[in-house]
C-alpha positions, 0 to 999 in steps of 0.5 A: 310763099312756099317754093319748089326748089331743086338741088341737083348735082352728079353722083357723089356730090352729097345730094342725100346728105343735104336732103337729110340735113335739110330735114333735120334742120326743119324738124329741129325748129319744130316743123313737121314734114314728109320724106320721099325717095325712089330706088335708094341704094340702101333699099326701098323706103330708105334714104341714105348717104355715103357718110353713113346717115340714113332715115326711113322714107316713103317709097315713090312708086310710079303709081303714087299720086303725091298730091292726093297722098299729102291731101289725105294725110292733112285731112286726117289731121297731120301737120305738114310744113315741108316735103323732102324728095330725094332721088327726084330724077326717078319720079314721073313727070306727072309726079313733079307736076303734083309737087308743084300743085302741093306748093301752090295749092297747099303752101308747103315747101318742097325740097327736091334732090337729084341728078340732072342727066343719066349715063348717056348725058340725057336728062331724066324725065323727072329732072327735066320737068323739075327744071321747067317748073321749079321756083329755083334750081340750085347746083350743089356746092360740093363738087365731085371730082373726076379721077383726073382731079377736075370737076366731075360733070357727068355720070358714067356707067360701067359693066364689069369695069368697062364704060358703056353708053347704051342701055336702060336709063335706070339701073341702080348702082353706086359709085362705090360698088364692086358689082357688075354694074357700077357708076363713076363720075367724070369730067366732060372730056373723059366722059366723051372719050370713055376714059374711066379711072380704071382705063387711065391706070391700065396704060392702054389709053392713047392720049391725044395732044389736048389730053 
């Protein structure tokens, strides 16, 4: 039976790399599929990984009806055996429901990849609906690391190098960015204390006894 599977992790945990590898594996076995993405760091209509891999993809705007799009493709004779959905945290909740309908009604496997929580540690709407509807939710095995060497569990947003905990939920950036808005992955302890790698190097942090 077809399944809706959600692979999730923090930034820098290899989500897009796994999405591209999954697509490659299926295509190499003669299966045909669609690749969707939303607000990839490389630009519209692209899915990219930090390892340099990249592929064209269908941009998921907020108005796109995924179920209708797939049905129209199939009605024109296109064969669809699987669907890849990268940056799924940015999808609308209704679009996640459309993915579930694709799985149940059209018997097409859907593999979704994304981040569970934002820089405020709040669930993205798309991720929340995936957790509620997916047949399986799998945490990525590649663990991103905090600057302290512990497993990174949270995504931090920085503006001009300073960590912030308020603002719009979606502002596109990257962990390798030198722009004003950037991101860093942290363990829970350092995320809750707002201690980024830059702050740890500055010597201005006054550690508590349990630091």
